[in-house]
Each structure stands twice: as structure tokens, then as C-alpha cells.
LOKOL-923473 format. One line per field, with one value per residue (C-alpha): x negated, y negated, z negated; residue number from 1. Coordinates in nm, 2 decimals. Example, Ala and Ser with C-alpha at 12.3 -4.5 7.8 and 13.67 -1.06 7.14 Angstrom:
BEGIN
X <- (-1.23,-1.37)
Y <- (0.45,0.11)
Z <- (-0.78,-0.71)
k <- (1,2)
***
This chain:
BEGIN
X <- (-16.03,-16.12,-15.89,-15.76,-15.68,-15.50,-15.27,-15.20,-15.12,-14.87,-14.71,-14.67,-14.49,-14.79,-14.97,-15.32,-15.58,-15.54,-15.33,-15.41,-15.56,-15.55,-15.58,-15.57,-15.89,-15.87,-15.78,-16.07,-16.31,-16.21,-16.30,-16.64,-16.73,-16.62,-16.81,-17.12,-17.06,-17.05,-17.36,-17.60,-17.59,-17.23,-17.29,-17.23,-16.94,-16.85,-16.94,-16.60,-16.52,-16.84,-16.79,-16.43,-16.56,-16.84,-16.58,-16.38,-16.07,-15.88,-15.85,-15.52,-15.52,-15.60,-15.44,-15.40,-15.16,-15.25,-15.13,-15.20,-14.94,-14.90,-14.66,-14.51,-14.34,-14.45,-14.73,-14.91,-15.15,-15.34,-15.53,-15.73,-15.80,-15.88,-15.77,-15.44,-15.37,-15.10,-14.94,-14.70,-14.49,-14.35,-14.05,-13.78,-13.54,-13.73,-14.05,-14.13,-14.41,-14.56,-14.83,-15.02,-15.25,-15.56,-15.59,-15.95,-15.86,-15.66,-15.85,-15.51,-15.28,-14.93,-14.67,-14.68,-14.41,-14.21,-14.15,-13.77,-13.62,-13.25,-12.99,-13.10,-13.43,-13.28,-13.23,-13.61,-13.69,-13.48,-13.66,-14.00,-13.92,-13.76,-14.09,-14.33,-14.48,-14.73,-15.01,-15.16,-15.49,-15.67,-16.02,-16.01,-15.87,-16.17,-16.41,-16.15,-16.08,-16.46,-16.52,-16.22,-16.33,-16.24,-16.17,-15.82,-15.58,-15.55,-15.25,-15.12,-14.87,-14.54,-14.37,-14.15,-13.77,-13.64,-13.48,-13.80,-14.01,-13.80,-13.80,-14.17,-14.32,-14.10,-13.83,-13.84,-13.53,-13.40,-13.37,-13.26,-12.97,-12.85,-12.87,-12.65,-12.40,-12.40,-12.35,-12.36,-12.29,-12.58,-12.80,-12.72,-12.77,-13.11,-13.19,-13.08,-13.32,-13.61,-13.51,-13.52,-13.86,-14.00,-13.88,-14.13,-14.41,-14.28,-14.30,-14.66,-14.74,-14.59,-14.78,-15.11,-15.33,-15.30,-15.18,-14.92,-14.71,-14.64,-14.35,-14.51,-14.19,-14.31,-13.96,-13.84,-13.49,-13.44,-13.46,-13.30,-13.06,-12.81,-12.58,-12.85,-13.03,-12.73,-12.62,-12.95,-13.22,-13.09,-13.02,-13.38,-13.53,-13.32,-13.40,-13.77,-13.84,-13.68,-13.88,-14.20,-14.11,-14.03,-14.39,-14.53,-14.65,-14.57,-14.37,-14.44,-14.26,-14.42,-14.22,-14.42,-14.16,-13.87,-13.71,-13.39,-13.16,-13.32,-13.51,-13.22,-13.11,-13.45,-13.54,-13.25,-13.34,-13.57,-13.92,-14.18,-14.35,-14.24,-14.57,-14.69,-14.41,-14.47,-14.35,-14.25,-14.37,-14.47,-14.19,-13.83,-13.82,-14.02,-14.25,-14.07,-13.74,-13.87,-13.78,-13.42,-13.37,-13.51,-13.46,-13.71,-13.88,-13.98,-14.34,-14.35,-14.67,-14.79,-14.78,-15.08,-14.98,-15.25,-15.23,-15.37,-15.70,-15.76,-15.97,-15.66,-15.59,-15.84,-16.04,-15.85,-15.50,-15.60,-15.71,-15.40,-15.16,-15.36,-15.38,-15.01,-14.93,-15.17,-15.03,-14.67,-14.74,-14.94,-14.63,-14.47,-14.64,-14.45,-14.65,-14.96,-15.13,-15.18,-15.23,-14.91,-14.98,-15.35,-15.66,-15.69,-16.00,-16.24,-16.18,-16.50,-16.65,-16.64,-16.27,-16.19,-16.44,-16.28,-15.95,-16.12,-16.29,-15.96,-15.79,-16.06,-16.02,-15.64,-15.50,-15.49,-15.14)
Y <- (-10.44,-10.75,-10.86,-11.14,-10.90,-10.66,-10.93,-11.09,-10.74,-10.69,-11.03,-10.94,-10.62,-10.40,-10.13,-10.22,-9.95,-9.98,-10.17,-10.55,-10.65,-11.01,-11.19,-11.53,-11.58,-11.95,-11.93,-11.68,-11.91,-12.19,-11.96,-11.87,-12.24,-12.37,-12.10,-12.10,-11.75,-11.84,-11.69,-11.95,-11.85,-11.95,-12.30,-12.44,-12.59,-12.26,-12.06,-11.94,-11.83,-11.62,-11.47,-11.37,-11.20,-11.03,-10.89,-10.75,-10.96,-11.12,-11.50,-11.69,-11.91,-12.16,-12.35,-12.73,-13.01,-13.17,-13.52,-13.78,-13.94,-14.32,-14.56,-14.89,-15.11,-14.86,-14.92,-14.60,-14.57,-14.25,-14.19,-13.88,-13.86,-13.55,-13.30,-13.48,-13.65,-13.92,-14.07,-14.37,-14.48,-14.83,-14.91,-15.18,-14.91,-14.79,-14.64,-14.27,-14.10,-13.75,-13.58,-13.26,-13.09,-12.89,-12.57,-12.46,-12.11,-12.04,-12.26,-12.41,-12.70,-12.71,-12.99,-13.17,-13.42,-13.40,-13.69,-13.65,-13.60,-13.65,-13.80,-14.16,-14.10,-14.01,-14.37,-14.44,-14.11,-14.19,-14.53,-14.35,-14.12,-14.39,-14.57,-14.28,-14.22,-13.97,-14.00,-13.70,-13.58,-13.34,-13.38,-13.03,-12.80,-12.76,-12.66,-12.45,-12.25,-12.21,-12.09,-11.85,-11.70,-11.34,-11.28,-11.42,-11.69,-12.06,-12.17,-12.52,-12.61,-12.79,-12.96,-12.75,-12.79,-13.08,-12.85,-12.65,-12.96,-13.06,-12.71,-12.66,-13.00,-13.30,-13.19,-12.82,-12.60,-12.72,-13.09,-13.00,-12.79,-13.07,-13.32,-13.09,-13.06,-13.43,-13.57,-13.32,-13.60,-13.81,-13.51,-13.40,-13.76,-13.75,-13.42,-13.58,-13.87,-13.64,-13.41,-13.69,-13.79,-13.44,-13.38,-13.64,-13.46,-13.13,-13.27,-13.37,-13.02,-12.82,-13.03,-12.92,-12.67,-12.37,-12.01,-12.02,-12.27,-12.19,-12.33,-12.30,-12.26,-12.05,-11.89,-11.68,-11.55,-11.58,-11.96,-12.01,-11.73,-11.68,-11.98,-12.25,-12.09,-12.11,-12.45,-12.63,-12.44,-12.20,-12.46,-12.60,-12.26,-12.18,-12.51,-12.52,-12.16,-12.22,-12.53,-12.35,-12.08,-12.33,-12.47,-12.12,-12.07,-11.81,-11.90,-11.79,-11.85,-11.80,-11.58,-11.50,-11.43,-11.20,-11.08,-10.90,-11.20,-11.36,-11.12,-11.04,-11.40,-11.54,-11.25,-11.34,-11.71,-11.68,-11.65,-11.42,-11.34,-11.32,-11.36,-11.27,-11.02,-10.87,-10.51,-10.33,-10.28,-10.65,-10.75,-10.63,-10.42,-10.11,-10.15,-9.86,-10.06,-10.38,-10.28,-10.22,-10.59,-10.73,-10.70,-10.48,-10.78,-10.95,-10.89,-10.80,-10.92,-10.84,-10.52,-10.56,-10.75,-11.00,-10.87,-10.53,-10.69,-10.76,-10.53,-10.44,-10.20,-9.91,-9.84,-9.51,-9.67,-9.95,-9.70,-9.48,-9.78,-9.92,-9.59,-9.53,-9.87,-9.83,-9.49,-9.62,-9.94,-9.76,-9.55,-9.85,-10.14,-10.42,-10.46,-10.66,-10.55,-10.87,-11.00,-11.10,-11.37,-11.45,-11.27,-11.40,-11.53,-11.27,-11.02,-10.84,-10.86,-10.48,-10.45,-10.70,-10.52,-10.19,-10.27,-10.29,-9.95,-9.79,-9.95,-9.82,-9.47,-9.45,-9.72,-9.57,-9.56)
Z <- (-9.56,-9.77,-10.06,-9.84,-9.55,-9.79,-9.92,-9.58,-9.44,-9.72,-9.66,-9.29,-9.37,-9.30,-9.51,-9.64,-9.70,-10.08,-10.33,-10.35,-10.69,-10.79,-11.13,-11.29,-11.48,-11.54,-11.91,-11.96,-11.78,-12.02,-12.31,-12.15,-12.09,-12.43,-12.62,-12.41,-12.28,-11.91,-11.75,-11.64,-11.27,-11.25,-11.38,-11.02,-10.83,-10.68,-10.99,-11.10,-10.74,-10.73,-11.07,-10.98,-10.66,-10.86,-11.10,-10.80,-10.87,-10.58,-10.61,-10.59,-10.90,-11.01,-10.73,-10.74,-10.67,-10.33,-10.44,-10.70,-10.93,-10.96,-11.14,-11.05,-11.32,-11.59,-11.84,-11.93,-12.21,-12.32,-12.64,-12.75,-13.12,-13.32,-13.05,-13.00,-12.67,-12.70,-12.39,-12.41,-12.12,-12.16,-11.93,-11.93,-12.02,-12.33,-12.45,-12.42,-12.62,-12.60,-12.80,-12.70,-12.95,-12.84,-13.06,-13.07,-13.19,-12.88,-12.63,-12.53,-12.57,-12.72,-12.75,-13.09,-12.97,-12.65,-12.43,-12.45,-12.80,-12.74,-12.50,-12.58,-12.40,-12.07,-11.94,-11.99,-11.83,-11.52,-11.49,-11.52,-11.23,-11.02,-11.05,-10.99,-10.65,-10.50,-10.25,-10.05,-10.19,-9.95,-10.11,-10.26,-10.00,-9.76,-10.04,-10.21,-9.89,-9.84,-10.19,-10.19,-9.86,-9.80,-10.17,-10.17,-10.06,-10.10,-10.31,-10.36,-10.63,-10.57,-10.86,-11.08,-11.04,-11.25,-11.50,-11.56,-11.58,-11.88,-12.03,-12.00,-12.04,-12.11,-12.36,-12.46,-12.46,-12.79,-12.70,-12.35,-12.48,-12.70,-12.41,-12.20,-12.48,-12.57,-12.22,-11.93,-11.67,-11.78,-11.80,-11.44,-11.32,-11.47,-11.30,-10.97,-11.01,-11.09,-10.80,-10.55,-10.68,-10.68,-10.32,-10.21,-10.38,-10.24,-9.89,-9.94,-10.07,-9.79,-9.54,-9.69,-9.51,-9.74,-9.73,-10.00,-10.19,-10.55,-10.75,-11.10,-11.29,-11.59,-11.58,-11.88,-11.90,-12.27,-12.23,-11.89,-11.81,-11.53,-11.60,-11.62,-11.33,-11.10,-11.22,-11.22,-11.02,-10.76,-10.49,-10.53,-10.49,-10.18,-10.02,-10.11,-10.01,-9.67,-9.61,-9.70,-9.45,-9.19,-9.23,-9.16,-9.52,-9.78,-10.09,-10.45,-10.78,-11.12,-11.35,-11.66,-11.93,-11.99,-11.66,-11.72,-11.71,-11.40,-11.18,-10.96,-10.91,-10.84,-10.60,-10.38,-10.36,-10.06,-10.21,-10.05,-10.38,-10.74,-10.93,-11.29,-11.36,-11.70,-11.75,-12.07,-12.33,-12.34,-12.11,-12.10,-11.78,-11.71,-11.40,-11.22,-11.24,-11.09,-10.73,-10.82,-10.90,-10.58,-10.20,-10.01,-9.84,-10.16,-10.29,-10.66,-10.82,-11.17,-11.37,-11.61,-11.93,-12.03,-12.38,-12.26,-12.18,-12.55,-12.76,-12.96,-12.68,-12.66,-12.34,-12.31,-12.34,-12.10,-11.84,-11.88,-11.84,-11.55,-11.36,-11.40,-11.27,-10.97,-10.88,-10.89,-10.70,-10.42,-10.33,-10.17,-9.99,-10.16,-10.48,-10.58,-10.90,-11.10,-11.45,-11.62,-11.68,-11.76,-11.88,-12.24,-12.43,-12.58,-12.30,-12.20,-11.85,-11.84,-11.89,-11.61,-11.38,-11.47,-11.29,-10.95,-11.00,-11.09,-10.79,-10.56,-10.71,-10.74,-10.52,-10.17,-10.02)
k <- (1,2,3,4,5,6,7,8,9,10,11,12,13,14,15,16,17,18,19,20,21,22,23,24,25,26,27,28,29,30,31,32,33,34,35,36,37,38,39,40,41,42,43,44,45,46,47,48,49,50,51,52,53,54,55,56,57,58,59,60,61,62,63,64,65,66,67,68,69,70,71,72,73,74,75,76,77,78,79,80,81,82,83,84,85,86,87,88,89,90,91,92,93,94,95,96,97,98,99,100,101,102,103,104,105,106,107,108,109,110,111,112,113,114,115,116,117,118,119,120,121,122,123,124,125,126,127,128,129,130,131,132,133,134,135,136,137,138,139,140,141,142,143,144,145,146,147,148,149,150,151,152,153,154,155,156,157,158,159,160,161,162,163,164,165,166,167,168,169,170,171,172,173,174,175,176,177,178,179,180,181,182,183,184,185,186,187,188,189,190,191,192,193,194,195,196,197,198,199,200,201,202,203,204,205,206,207,208,209,210,211,212,213,214,215,216,217,218,219,220,221,222,223,224,225,226,227,228,229,230,231,232,233,234,235,236,237,238,239,240,241,242,243,244,245,246,247,248,249,250,251,252,253,254,255,256,257,258,259,260,261,262,263,264,265,266,267,268,269,270,271,272,273,274,275,276,277,278,279,280,281,282,283,284,285,286,287,288,289,290,291,292,293,294,295,296,297,298,299,300,301,302,303,304,305,306,307,308,309,310,311,312,313,314,315,316,317,318,319,320,321,322,323,324,325,326,327,328,329,330,331,332,333,334,335,336,337,338,339,340,341,342,343,344,345,346,347,348,349,350,351,352,353,354,355,356,357,358,359,360,361,362,363,364,365)
***
């Protein structure tokens, strides 16, 4: 069976020949390109797809948003200076500014200044989303599907839920918590405005010709927890996962942080796949306990912490952990062996390639 056939069999409740193995290599690709380590033969439009297939890793990410974002009645200016990207949104209800810093040592960006600092910014934020609209963009899907081929599935991103959009991108958990405490009614009114707007982008996403829709939440239970989840997110997850199913597609939610406070709740919200699950010792739940938190029909995807791909972990320890994960997951056809959450910079080609060899050796059901 191909990697695509293995995963689709699992999603249909069938048993593949061996355990599906998939990984998100996008962060590692960034490192290769920025440091000149990407082999010359992969300097093509389909290069990363071919490299991933050559390494024996099933492809599901990176996916993409099948829409473009536009503004009406909002002046947007962006400036990039000294690795800092500043974006200013000027609205009749106020001005919002955010800054993101690129950090060369980590090949990644981090917020230097969030768009929302406190409760006083919510009026302008509501105006921004009331005057944001989306247009379908299907320019990527055909080539993406062709390049992925039998090595995986095509994944499109929906928006995050409004609460997680604020947690991850627009406000951060600290400012968000103060907004809830200062004026919960205004905060919830703001979430309603964002939600109505995001539902329009969501409808565009589920109409796209792809295999799977991911809600890219970046969930972690030490920041969200049961109360916030039930109050602000659960209804979106239930509604969106059902709408995805009604369109004949599979649904996936990205959980790449601590799990103990949320895994049970999220797994009962209707998603087909919980993706990027990080086990102990990096996460807070042992791999062998994952299944006790989730219904039998939910696919549990993850198991290999990204940190284990670094050279701080010896080849012997990496093999031992990976083999144990493979042997456990191949007892029950409800798991996908995946990276939790991404293969980091400085990882060797050989270590990534090693996983596929171990899956072929130990991964038969």
C-alpha cells in the first residue's frame, strides 16, 4: 500500500498493511533553505514534495488557506525593518499595531507586540473583523494534489476558532485573561463578531476540493483548559466538524501542547483526527494512555516529539523510543505515527529517513 492508501484505509475504519507514518517537515525545510543546505536537485517548485517522499515521510503539511483576505474601510500598512515586521491597522474605531520579530537563531518568528493589548483595543478589533472579507483562491490545490500524489493527503486550513485566534496571534493569553476579567460581555461580543466573520472563511474552506480540513488551533491545555474550552470553543468545534463531515471530507484539529486538561473534551467534539499529540516525557500523557481519553473512532496522530530529532538525543535512544511507539501503535489501527509537532532545524537527513525504516521493520499490524 502507498502512504496515502494506508491513511485513507485507517480513516475508513480498515486495517492497513503497516502503521501510517507522516511528518511535518516545513520548519526543517525553512532551515535547509536559509542555511544553503537544501540539496540542489530539490530547488524546484515540487522540490519539497519530492524530498519528503525520498525520505519516506507521508505528506499532510504544510497545507494552505484556500482564500485570500481583504479589507474595506481599513487602512493597512506593513513595514519590515531589521527583522521586525510591523503592521498597522487604522480604523474609525481606533488604531491597532502588531510587531513580529524574526529570530535567526531559531529560524522562526515571535510576537514582539500583540495587536490587542487590553480591553480598550476590542472596539477597533471588532471594526477590523466587521470590515474583513474573503475570496476563494483555488490556484494552489491542483498542483498541490499532483505533487503530493500517493505520498499523502491534501489538507486545507480553516480559520482558528475566535478564541484561539486571539490566544495564538492577536492578543496572547495574558492580555486575553485580563480582557475577560475586565469586561466579559464586551469580550464575548468581540468573539461573536470574529466568529461570524470566520464562518464565511470556513464556508469557503470546506467547499475546496481537498481530502481533509484542519482547524489549526495549536491547542495546549495549560493555556486553555476545560472552562475556557467549553465556554468559548466547544460549540465551534462541534459545528465545524459536522459541517466538514457533511461535505464528505475528514476533519483534523491541531493539538501540539500539553494534553491532560483537554484531550478528552476535544476528542468528543466530532473531529476525525487529533493531530500532533505529544507524549511524555516531552508532553504530559504517556503514549499508552492516549486511547483512554478518546472514543474508539477518533484517529490519534503523533507520538514522536520533535525534540527527539535533535542530536541531543542519541541514535540509540531515538531508535528505542521510536520502536516502542511503533510497536504500541501497530497493535490497534487507530494511530498515525507523526511528529509532535515539527522536525526542528539541525536535524540530520539520516534521522528522518530512519523512521521509515523502523516503521517498515516493526510496524505491521
